[in-house]
C-alpha positions in Angstrom: 8.8 35.6 77.3 6.8 33.2 75.1 4.1 35.8 74.7 6.7 38.4 73.4 8.0 35.8 70.9 4.5 35.1 69.8 3.8 38.8 69.3 7.0 39.2 67.3 6.1 36.2 65.2 2.7 37.7 64.4 4.2 41.1 63.5 6.8 39.5 61.2 4.3 37.2 59.6 2.0 40.2 59.0 4.8 42.2 57.4 5.7 39.2 55.2 2.1 38.9 54.0 1.9 42.6 53.3 5.1 42.6 51.2 4.1 39.4 49.3 0.7 41.0 48.6 2.2 43.9 46.7 1.4 44.0 43.0 4.3 43.3 40.7 5.4 45.5 37.8 8.5 45.7 35.7 11.1 47.5 37.7 14.7 47.4 39.0 14.8 46.4 42.6 18.6 46.8 42.9 20.2 50.2 42.0 22.7 48.2 39.9 20.0 47.3 37.3 19.4 49.6 34.3 17.6 49.6 30.9 15.0 46.9 31.5 13.1 46.0 28.3 10.3 43.5 28.0 8.6 42.9 24.7 7.4 40.3 22.2 10.0 38.7 19.8 12.7 41.3 20.6 10.6 44.1 19.0 10.8 47.2 21.1 7.4 48.4 19.8 5.4 45.3 20.8 3.6 44.8 24.1 4.9 41.9 26.2 1.9 39.7 25.4 2.1 36.2 23.8 -0.6 34.0 22.4 -1.1 30.8 24.3 0.8 28.0 22.6 2.1 30.3 19.9 5.6 30.3 18.4 6.3 33.8 19.7 8.5 34.5 22.7 9.0 37.1 25.4 12.4 38.9 25.4 13.7 40.3 28.6 16.9 42.3 28.5 18.7 44.5 31.0 22.1 45.8 32.1 23.9 45.4 35.4 26.5 48.1 36.4 28.4 46.6 39.3 31.7 45.2 40.4 29.8 41.9 40.7 28.5 42.1 37.1 30.0 38.7 36.2 28.3 36.9 39.0 25.8 34.4 37.6 22.2 35.4 37.7 19.2 33.1 37.9 15.4 33.5 37.5 12.1 32.1 38.4 8.6 32.6 36.9 5.4 33.1 38.9 1.8 33.1 37.7 -0.1 36.2 38.9 -3.8 37.2 39.1 -5.4 40.1 37.3 -4.0 42.5 39.8 -0.4 41.2 39.4 -0.3 39.5 42.7 0.8 35.8 43.0 -1.9 33.3 42.1 -2.1 31.6 45.5 -4.2 28.7 44.4 -1.8 27.5 41.8 1.2 25.3 42.2 4.2 25.5 39.8 3.2 22.3 38.2 -0.2 23.8 37.2 1.3 26.5 35.0 4.9 25.4 34.3 6.5 22.8 32.1 10.0 22.4 33.3 11.6 23.7 36.5 12.0 27.1 38.1 15.3 28.5 39.3 17.2 28.5 36.0 20.4 30.3 35.0 20.5 33.3 32.6 23.0 32.0 30.1 23.0 34.8 27.5 25.2 37.6 28.9 28.0 39.8 27.6 30.4 42.4 29.0 30.2 45.9 27.4 32.8 46.7 24.8 34.7 50.0 24.5 32.3 51.9 26.8 33.2 54.5 29.4 30.6 52.9 31.7 31.3 49.2 32.1 28.3 46.9 32.4 27.1 43.4 31.7 24.2 43.0 29.3 21.7 40.1 29.9 19.2 38.5 27.6 16.4 36.0 28.5 13.8 34.5 26.2 10.7 32.7 27.4 9.8 30.0 26.6 13.1 28.3 26.3 14.7 24.8 26.6 14.3 25.0 30.4 10.8 26.4 30.8 7.4 26.6 29.0 4.1 28.0 30.3 0.8 26.2 30.2 -1.8 28.7 31.2 -2.9 32.1 30.1 -2.8 35.1 32.5 -0.1 37.4 34.0 3.4 36.3 34.7 6.4 37.8 36.5 10.0 36.9 36.2 12.1 37.4 39.3 15.9 37.7 38.7 18.4 37.1 41.5 22.1 36.3 42.1 23.1 32.7 42.1 22.8 31.4 45.7 20.8 34.4 46.9 17.2 33.7 45.8 15.6 36.0 48.3 17.4 39.1 47.2 15.6 40.1 44.0 17.5 42.3 41.5 14.6 43.0 39.2 11.1 42.0 38.2 9.8 41.7 34.6 6.1 41.3 33.8 4.4 39.8 30.7 1.1 38.2 29.8 -0.1 35.2 27.8 -3.5 35.5 26.2 -5.9 32.7 25.2 -8.0 34.8 22.8 -11.6 33.8 23.3 -13.2 37.2 22.8 -12.8 40.0 20.4 -12.6 43.7 21.5 -13.9 46.6 19.4 -12.6 49.9 20.8 -13.3 53.5 19.9 -11.7 56.7 21.2 -13.6 60.0 21.1 -12.8 63.6 22.0 -16.6 64.1 22.5 -16.6 62.9 26.1 -19.1 63.0 28.9 -17.4 65.9 30.5 -16.2 68.0 27.5 -16.1 68.1 23.7 -12.9 68.6 21.7 -11.1 70.1 24.6 -8.8 68.3 27.1 -9.9 64.7 27.3 -10.4 61.5 25.4 -13.0 58.8 26.2 -12.6 55.1 25.6 -15.5 52.9 24.6 -15.5 49.3 23.5 -17.6 46.2 23.0 -16.6 42.7 23.9 -17.9 40.0 21.6 -18.1 36.5 23.1 -20.3 34.4 20.9 -18.2 31.3 21.5 -17.8 31.7 25.2 -20.7 31.4 27.6 -20.2 34.1 30.3 -22.8 33.4 32.9 -22.2 36.5 35.0 -20.1 39.2 33.3 -20.2 41.4 36.4 -18.6 38.7 38.6 -16.7 36.5 36.1 -14.8 39.2 34.1 -12.2 41.7 35.2 -11.6 44.4 32.6 -8.6 46.8 32.8 -7.6 49.7 30.6 -4.5 52.0 30.4 -3.2 54.9 28.4 0.2 54.6 26.8 0.9 51.6 29.1 1.1 54.0 32.0 0.2 52.2 35.2 -0.8 55.4 36.9 -3.7 55.7 34.4 -5.0 52.2 35.1 -8.7 51.7 35.3 -9.7 48.5 37.1 -12.7 46.2 37.0 -14.6 48.2 34.4 -18.3 47.0 34.4 -20.4 46.8 31.2 -23.0 49.5 30.5 -25.2 47.1 28.6 -25.3 43.3 28.4 -26.7 41.7 25.2 -26.6 38.2 23.9 -23.0 37.5 23.0 -22.0 41.1 23.4 -21.0 43.4 26.3 -21.0 47.2 25.7 -18.8 49.6 27.6 -19.8 53.2 26.9 -20.6 56.5 28.6 -18.4 55.3 31.5 -16.8 58.3 33.2 -14.1 56.1 34.6 -12.9 55.7 31.0 -12.2 59.4 30.4 -8.5 60.1 30.2 -6.5 63.3 30.1 -5.6 63.8 26.4 -2.1 64.9 27.2 0.3 66.0 24.4 2.7 64.3 22.1 5.8 63.0 23.9 9.0 65.0 23.8 12.0 63.2 22.1 15.7 63.2 22.2 18.5 61.0 20.6 21.9 60.2 22.1 23.2 57.8 19.4 26.7 59.4 19.3 29.1 61.3 21.5 30.7 62.9 18.4 27.8 65.2 17.5 24.6 66.6 19.1 21.7 64.3 18.4 18.1 65.4 18.2 17.3 67.9 21.1 20.8 67.5 22.6 22.2 71.0 23.3 25.8 70.1 23.9 28.1 67.3 25.1 30.8 67.4 27.7 33.2 64.7 28.7 33.9 64.7 32.4 35.8 61.7 33.5 34.7 59.0 33.7 31.7 59.6 31.4 29.9 61.9 29.0 27.4 64.5 30.0 24.5 65.0 27.5 22.7 68.3 28.1 19.3 68.2 26.5 17.8 71.4 25.0 16.0 73.2 27.8 12.3 72.4 27.7 9.5 74.9 28.0 6.0 74.6 29.4 3.6 73.5 26.6 0.3 74.0 28.4 -2.0 76.7 27.0 0.2 77.1 23.9 -1.9 75.1 21.4 -1.4 71.6 20.0 1.5 70.8 17.7 1.8 67.4 16.0 4.9 65.3 16.3 5.3 61.6 15.4 6.3 60.2 18.7 6.4 56.6 19.9 3.9 57.0 22.7 6.5 56.9 25.5 8.7 54.1 24.2 12.5 54.1 23.8 15.0 52.4 21.5 18.6 51.5 22.4 20.8 52.6 19.5 24.4 53.7 19.1 26.0 54.8 15.8 29.5 53.8 17.1 28.9 50.1 17.2 27.3 47.3 15.3 26.0 45.7 18.5 24.1 48.3 20.6 23.2 45.7 23.2 26.7 45.6 24.6 28.4 48.4 22.6 26.1 51.3 23.4 27.5 53.5 26.2 25.8 55.1 29.2 25.7 59.0 29.3 24.8 61.2 32.1 21.7 62.8 30.6 20.6 66.1 32.0 16.9 67.2 31.7 16.0 70.8 32.2 12.6 72.6 32.3 12.4 76.4 32.2 10.1 77.9 34.7 10.1 81.4 36.3 9.2 80.2 39.7 8.8 76.8 41.4 5.3 75.3 41.7 3.7 73.7 44.7 3.5 70.2 43.0 6.4 67.9 42.5 7.5 67.4 38.8 8.6 64.0 37.5 10.0 62.9 34.2 8.1 59.9 32.8 8.4 57.5 29.9 8.8 53.7 29.4 12.5 54.1 30.5 11.3 55.0 34.0 9.2 51.8 34.3 6.3 53.9 35.6 8.3 54.6 38.7 7.6 57.9 40.5 10.5 57.8 43.0 12.9 60.5 44.0 15.2 59.3 41.2 12.8 60.8 38.6 11.8 64.0 40.4 13.2 67.3 39.1 14.7 69.8 41.4 14.3 73.6 41.0 17.3 76.0 40.8 16.5 79.6 41.7 19.6 81.0 39.9 19.0 79.4 36.5 15.1 79.4 36.9 15.0 75.8 35.8 14.0 72.4 37.1 16.6 69.8 36.3 17.4 66.2 36.7 20.5 64.0 35.7 19.9 60.4 34.8 22.3 57.8 33.6 20.8 56.5 30.4 22.0 54.1 27.7 22.4 55.6 24.2 19.3 55.6 22.1 16.1 57.4 21.1 13.8 58.3 24.0 10.3 59.6 24.5 9.5 61.5 27.7 7.1 63.9 29.3 6.7 65.9 32.5 4.0 65.0 35.0 2.9 66.9 38.1 1.8 65.1 41.2 -1.3 66.1 43.2 -2.1 63.6 46.0 -1.8 60.2 44.4 -2.6 61.5 40.8 -0.2 62.4 38.1 -1.2 64.9 35.4 0.0 66.3 32.1 -2.1 69.4 32.5 0.3 71.9 34.1 3.4 71.2 32.0 2.5 69.4 28.8 -1.0 70.6 28.4 -4.1 68.5 27.4 -5.1 68.6 23.8 -7.8 66.5 22.4 -5.9 66.0 19.1 -3.0 64.2 20.9 -2.3 60.7 19.6 -2.3 58.1 22.4 -2.2 54.3 22.7 -4.8 52.6 24.8 -4.6 49.0 26.1 -7.5 46.8 27.2 -7.1 43.5 29.0 -10.0 41.1 29.7 -9.6 38.5 32.4 -12.0 35.6 33.0 -12.5 33.6 36.2 -15.8 31.6 36.3 -17.0 29.9 39.4 -14.7 27.1 40.3 -11.7 28.2 38.3 -8.5 28.8 40.4 -6.9 31.6 38.4 -7.6 34.6 36.3 -7.2 33.6 32.6 -6.5 36.3 30.1 -9.0 35.9 27.2 -8.7 39.2 25.3 -6.1 42.0 24.7 -6.5 45.0 22.5 -4.0 47.8 21.8 -5.1 50.8 19.7 -4.2 54.3 18.9 -6.6 57.2 19.4 -5.9 58.3 15.8 -4.1 56.7 12.9 -0.6 58.0 12.2 
């Protein structure tokens, strides 16, 4: 009997370790959580990155649609390594001024909306908490008295800028020229920082349009010069060029916004039918001034969109003569880079369309369709890949010299492939 208990303990312990070792990213854990936004200074266009000891702040906002919406919520902050896993060698006192397990005090019930919700706002740092170290951080939100049942996670970073990053984007790549890809190259200048072993001490990451599925990890320098690291002709830094994001606007239920075909009220909410999309691959590039996947909450029927904007059942549809073998997902910042069943389109033989209904808050949204092949997601089959497409690229540089107990973030660069 003791042996069986021991085996069960080992199994449960292993499961706990496995779960705790999973990388964090911004996402709802509970189905009651909607519209998570994490940015700097409450500006939807800014990456959630603060300068160490700066006067800036991280704003985290979200809605809860639930009969328990007025239950008090609390949060805690964890320091993470470069891979967004908890920094096991740090104690709270190492990175935190103040105490964890604090209430979220800024919340308001929705006003005059068909879908009732509670809107929550949290700024960090605040009177209860301040952060002492650079690196990655995750905020876990939970109900008062139930700290082990996480409702959502929200990620941000603090940078102690000790290096400068000089990036370039080219459509003349190591696999094609002015066709379907873009290649990222960059230099890291570190004249004021003595990096003894850049191959071991640095961890460099890059993304396109802040899409986690495009993440390139632990990029190594091509050349090492005095005070300068050069990253070029790296095939791992070649990205699909993609296309400009599609857009729609649902700022009012009184008229059809941009790319809204028609509106129906079906108690208890409105249905927003978007204009049926068409496949854009192999059709040629067409410029559009998008927001590289971001979304903005906005309602023309209220002066306070945070708690006055409504939720509409928003129906996406994609015209296609026959279903394809790959799954098709809708993607944008509003999906939090999740590729779950919630965001997978379903084909209808009668209408010859893929479709997907999503409950979305009023606003201006960017989105695109991605197909899944194995573990990879691609714009190629639906959106097309055009070298002219404008994309944002993010580069994060982490530093952990011998003897340091955490990954410090020493450089961040956000750039566009072409000026708008």
